[in-house]
N, C-alpha and C positions, 0 to 999 in steps of 0.2 A: 431889499433882500436881507441885508445885515440887520436892520431894525427888527424885522419879523423874527429872526433867529434869537435876537436878544430878548424880545418880549416873550417868546416861547420859553426861553430858558428861565426868565424871571417868574413866569406863571408856574412853571414846573417846580421851581425852588420854593415858591410860596405854598403850593399844594403839599410838598414834602414837609415843609416846616409846620404847616397846620396839622398834618397827620401825626408828626412827631409830638407836637404839643398835646394833641388829643390822647396819645398813648401815655405820655407822662402824667397828664391829669387823671387818666383812668387808673394808673398804678398808684398815684398818691391817694386818690379817693378810696381805693381798696385797702391800702395800708391804714388810713385813718379810720375806716370802718372797723378793721380788725382790732386796732388799738382800743376803740370805744367798746367793742364787744368784749375784749379781754378785761378791760376795766370794769365793765358791768358784771362779768363773771366773778371777779374778785370781790365786788361789793356783795354779791349774792352769798359768797362763801363767808364773808364777815358776818352777815345777818344770821346765817345758819348757826 
């Protein structure tokens, strides 16, 4: 009984950590895309 509870808690913790990692990766991906976009916009301004 106790082992089942521990394994359930571990699997729940794993799922939560995976979700959190996914969210962090998504945020980082978005910011890097925005940085690349703004850098590209600056290059376009320089060319003009």
